[in-house]
Steps between C-alpha positions, in 0.01 A plus 500: 500500500738668740786286611453366852656220705269208575523584868386855437213378283391263770463783743292720269142573605264313279236762509688833526502751784137589531388424857136438457549268204787321672308452819164399355549354154121478462260677269177673385194452298309739277155454644154587385160338516584217265693195604838637608436813308663406174336724240397329182524710186179640370423795270452831681176553305256309288452537127179685558674741734768569238232645276393751762744776420468864591678581177327500166532173304785496257404612153789323333522140388873488585579192713662721767238778495340405831843446657609851374182663636573366847846667524547705820875555541507638857872445550545757225205727590556513880880496512788710368687466177875583496541881467647643182782658699604161639455338159752746357731441791487130443579533125810705583624209705412240234615615153354192324152598624298670221286674756177341376506121473578404862655173387855539624626490858507848656444665834147602590503766772140547578147393407305182553518374138662550162316442175646204324383333179530122491726348234268261304596134444566390145258232375295475825310184569267429791626194690270500805242714674290483814132476413408598861712812492382586152139475615565723801643762264207474267673318208316235308675194358464655150662823618794312653570324177469812288797658325441826687524329844824319407647824367406708805625253755820429312594866528352643177247704695445758231525264204212302647271774376675591170247330271202674650332809359493652853867423567590848617217503749611173647864599518421818695390296797809282522751564772804286576751562777773357726565602861796579722545339842764436758686182614499389862617157616399370850432856613821653367489764226734464206605718205815305395303292254408816309720572198522862613572419868217717638183296442382705204532210255302229677144401402303305246777378274291285266143536627285755325147581612262511202190623683255494783139404454193493718256213475204544469584805292440756769801723533302754696486247784834395653310217675470319166749215449818659362780320320840615377680309224874478461703344221794318649774496237347799315830667425751740654413787733720759670530247784634204289853553636652398170295176457300433186160538658384159376369182653557158339250224435643283783458767766166610363354145521612485855351845582163421338451156652622607846271804514193293419608206718534728803160647434338151501699409812327787675813721535457874433680558173525697179332320217596411142280590204706390205829353386611599150824385334697646213483233237836478319551865588655671802750300707731574793822348632468379855744325739396146582618164625681222318419133569810472719410799723370322810524511874795318653406390848698267726334172601450376849829309503718787383821493716476874555189433705644222709521715818119548505223270618267346243227750586738793469629373165143480369435860609826626346427328166137626503625856552766472236244362259263789571765771458732348230426678172703568189499787256411432133790386282365535139314748284191397310281675248124499589187636332352811656155498655269732692279408789218747576466506872196648666423635850277757662825684557873444477572740790826386651647581836795623296280765335422667831852436622645707212291808568549474875875516450461806286261670745735432795822596329547834672324424827736543796480305831155494660354787309175453312506461121427808298155450340555771248776341296432344157653176624264480798202571278604212274515273803153609602367434150642146486356415843154629408522306175587181694194552712286560190628203305528239771247574774260770369210422736702501822803719432384751240122567514483576875795745496550664160223761513641622836854472363582291808818338373617410853201270560521369144868412542437313826209310342722409202764356727245288693369339181845458354619327819223241474545455127871442497490273809224290344686477169829374643319250725323375186835450340602267778175315476554405136880466504577809298826696516494840327878514486555875472269660750638852509269787586468585131362152441250533780161651413347726760177297513675167548470353150765260363691635201824468305508129408865498406723280725208343684468135579261252659692292753560130443730386780427693820766734637432818696749691282369366164504747209569452128680827429881507530472841665230425756724454798378387838276808543265393216507126594164323516423527873656846521248648259271623777800678647574654157133606471519662841812688387323624189205611711744684725631677194146606403442634850830687483399642164160621616642645826598839345122560444406374848770719655400808303128468590524365859470738797864430585798290398455307830145403391633385161783298659257334743274403208790350309618292796145380564424402136833308469436309821148404394634401155744254651208330674289499185779344286566232767130416547428476125790256464388288792139484377615343175714237664215409741265452208747277313529289815118468522439743785269796497707806389457663844562180702850513654482140624723371225762772477766282652420231245635724226824570685563129532393425145716768345812335629387161364423640157835672484691190607330254268491646146127554489284623212298796635195455278470121518556486876209724587269334252586155630450621858154607393439145371584366845230713664255411224565130542514511883247763615586695815148575624170316531368222718808283482787651305750237383823626656718209603641352182798732469703263288234502234478870524875533445481265201225717350707810554817341362345366187648228280727580208480144377131543436537843347843644438563835667183489705664497847561840652844386608790521264671222698326208664434548872618216724648443839533814714334730241198272482473487880516881526224540250287231668544685829403832339190346338387364836540838677343697216210256469420501873495882496265506200258250663501706818446834333201374301320354803183682608685742724822512302635829365472422127150364549397807707650745253331325212163535673575866545558525123149351453654267245664173599773391262615142506866491600609320184309756288672786683830329422410434136418867439813610674733266303471485119555170326655674193743790486704635209823318564806616306555167325149532355580848370831389358338221303229738375727776377762257367231345276366843400840638396728204424731703279611717792450288810608141554476347842680174602188415700273490198671430164266645231404249231383747237675694231696794634312745278161392630339563831246307701291731725258231613652463847465875569125458453505175700664671797261796475202264527664304782551808713138611476400242764812447716312368805298239309614141447525548127466235230683171520735627229577820699552305816745259325697770329502790748435378850856388566832621639743686284737274305839476675665678209267797550640558844851550353475638146571864426192675371277268695639467851629860491513787250635849450 
């Protein structure tokens, strides 16, 4: 943390400089016809539909034959490979490059991809897989547990077919690649992170795509469900920037479980197919945290805070607690692992950003871009491909035959605006902080990806983030602002095309101003809709907006657990209904007691990390009264929420609306720490959970336990799940390195 005086810290804005977030601090809901619009996972097709393929049935008995027959690598077939001339130019600058392997860092001057072969894990073993994702891809349980599957998805993509008589035929269809992209942070473009200082060395450093498939097997129809598979930790690429290209078991467990947890929480996300570890094989050294590496935060009686009021001291300590993070202080050796992540597309804002920079490099002033340059044509191709992969029915089909890239580009921006805004609002709803939300970690369609320094929030603070490098700009409540900045970068990156094909530069500029103004309203409204739903109001009912502003200050001042608070608030509405013939609405003391919970009955069950009494209790009692009266009024016959619910043709009980907006279970970091510490005790030991097994053995049962828990995060769960996981974080988890914060 940067050194600041306490007085300076006290004056810092708690929610950054963004006006609409600072002024409203309220949020949005992802709505559809179901209650609150939270999509529940279901296969994209039935087993009978899977059999209806336009391709001939596989003639081979190889476990991956059907998978192989569904290959349709459009990133490779529709986009450009690096030219031979630029490949030679790169080799001249990187003597250690053999010109073939693509497994050392080197500059890549053009093209949308480079061919990269994964580096297979030694002694691969399947730890975990997602049955739902496997089914969507057409894999049976038997296939997933086959040697060929484990080989392929641990990086041995060619060896998976070695023992088959038609091995050469299978290998001909395999394509593996990594992609270049650019780095932008909060709307500012960077090249300084690139080892060559010009942006030519940035891209997929350890993620290697191992194929695209269509399901059902109908590659002649781009409307068929399409999935791309990437191996995270698959080895070095030209973009590895000197790193080893590997992922370790600890980070892979986090990635797998978080991907699937977010899916079941109803947040747009990349998925996880499989987690495979190198059993007594590949390992990597990683920086980590010793038992003594913890936050050091002053208490309320610290003499350095004597000049401040009690309320100011609480706010200063809360902000210090949110922003105080240490770097790792030890090195540990960890087993390598690979997570196969899956998505319809991994098209990043950073992909389009890179080619926009190149296309605009020689454009002067207000002149139109030159459509004839190779760089501009590569930008056109990546934009068309984004339309094809992400929104084919609305951005590609209506415009491609007429080659109307102007209309396609505008349609792409409209859909992306809605997708990114909905995604970041969903993050707020479930208490998720991505941590490193650069434009290269933002998918064009608005799909959560890159589960590295993420974290689900325990104690509420608007600037919460786990990563030591998150800064205020990626703090929890600033994420809609960061999403807006990433969308602005996408607009800026598509503008060369809009400028080139618009009647005039003035028309293009007017469109840019208009779309950014509308985007600000969309991001704000999505955020507000989510907060209204969590408070029990209809997502479009503005009656309770001021409730959130008042509540936010109370949550920040009183060390409140984000997940437990909202769930307990739902219990208040369930126990004391707000509509009907005679809603019980006067026993505010009992309502407060229900919200507050009782740690003596069940340890850690109260949403407050410190008992509320005196002034704090009175403030919450007053807030409950005001909130309750507003809810009762808005659900009367002529009230806004009642009226809007009738318009929806589907009345949702307020407590049910709140239940579906506020999960009971999220993937808290202390849960993950316990799970991966047990799974890999020889490399990870946490002071929170001393492992009571031999150091050369691992217990992976908790990984499976958490995987099962997160499949139904809005349900009450079993009594065992409630007892173990519906609780605040242990106090130590709010301070310990690797749990409270991480690099």
